[in-house]
N, C-alpha and C positions, 0 to 999 in steps of 0.2 A: 423637626427632624432632617438628619440630612440625607441628603439624596446620594448612595453610593452608585450606582450604575452609571456604569461609566455610556456615553453617549454613540459613540462611535471604536470599531477596531478596524484597523486598515493591516491590509496582506500585502505582499506582492505582488505587483500589479501582471494578467501575462495580453497580449496581443496590445489591441485597444478597452482590454478592461480593464473597470478600477472594481477592486476585489475590497468589501467592508462589510462589515458587522455590523446593525444598529435594530435599533429597535421600529422603525417605520414603515414598515411592510413591503412593499415589491415583487420580485422573485423571490418566493421564499422556498431553503431548500431545509430538510431535518436534521442535512447531513452537514453543519457549520465544522464538522469536527475535520472534516475530512481534508482539510483547507492546514489543518496545524499539523496531520498525520504525512502531509504532501511536507513540509517545510521540517520535520524532521525525518523522513526520507531524503530529500537533497543533503541532508546533512550527512549523514550515515552513508548514501550513496548504497544499500544493499538493494533495490531492484537494479541499478545499474548492473551491479554487481551480479548478478544470480542471469540477468540478460546474457552478460557473457558468456556465461556457464550454459548456456543452456543453446546449441545449437539451432538454428531456424533452416529447416531444409524448405519454406517456400518460394516461387517466382517472387523475385522481386519488381517484377512486371504488374504482377498480380497483387500488391500489398495494399492491403486498404488501412486498417490497422499496425502500425509497428506492433513488434514481438513487445519491448519496455511498456509499451501504456497496455495491452491484453493483460502483461505483469501487475503494472499497477493498480489495473482497475480489478482486478481479481484478489491482488491481497489486501490494497484497501479496503473490497468488498469486506472479506472475514475477517480483518481488523476491525472492521463499523458495523458485528453481527450480524453480515449478509449473509450464511453459509450455501444458500444455495442459488443454482447460475438463474433458476428462473426469475429473481428478485433486482436482474439486469435488465431486464424488459420494461422496468419502471427507471432505474436508475440510471439508463441511456442516457437520456433526453435531461434528464436535470442538470441544471446551470453551474450547482456547485461541485458537482461531478466531472463535469466537461471541464472546466478553469483546472482542478486540480490536474487533470491529466492534461492540460495545455492543449483541446482542443478546440473550436468553436460549430461543430459537429456532432452530432450522435457519435456513443463512442462503441463498440463491438456488442454483437447480439451471443444471446445466450448460446447457440449455435455455436459462435466463434469462441466464446472460452471455452467451452464444452471440445473441441479440436483442439485446444491450446491444452488441456488438460490431458487429455487424451493422446498429447506427444511423450509426455512427460513420462517416462521409463525410470528404471531402474539405474541405471547410470546416471540421467539427472538428479535422478535424489539424491544421490551420493554427490555430485559435484553440489547439486545446493547446502547440504550438511557442509560441503569444506568451504562453500564461503561463509556458513555462518560462524564454524570455529573461525578461520579468519577474521570475523568481524570481531567477534567478539574478544580473543586475544589483543588485536589493534584497540580495544577500548583500554584496556589495561596500561594504566605507566611504566607498571613493572609488575614483575612476577608475583603473585600469591604463594604464602609460604604455603598452603595448602589448600585443596578446591576438592570440596565435594562434590560427586555425580553422584543425585539418590533417582536413582531409576523406580522407584516404590511410588504408586499412584496413593498411599494413604498416606496419614500423616502419623498412623501411628509409629511412634520409636522404639522400634526392637534393636539396633545394633548402637553401637558408643554408648558416650557418654550421654 
């Protein structure tokens, strides 16, 4: 029977950390997909664009966690199924998460992430939607002949063909 298991996967390094996925044990994380998410985000530039759209009123001399890092931590958490902020009490010490956010120290705490969320108001939500629209348009090589926006939450076909 052939062995179809790749012995090792490598990812771009951070600082002096060699990032690899293998089946030999060591420092284990259940969220290896966060490194793939980081690479997708780098290529899309989504979090960087959201960071630019959200003003940061904090005093730069008192900041421990950059706003872009807070956004990454929260967005990556949501993408990986961590809806509750209290999950970050554990995740903040996970080496895969720290590496994905290019940090070698603990990530932001739940209260810090909560303060970020409380800062996002209606104006920021509109700016975030604008970023998403611009990213969507930029992803198309040419304008589509038709674009259907389905705002109905059900799968029932009521209108059209």
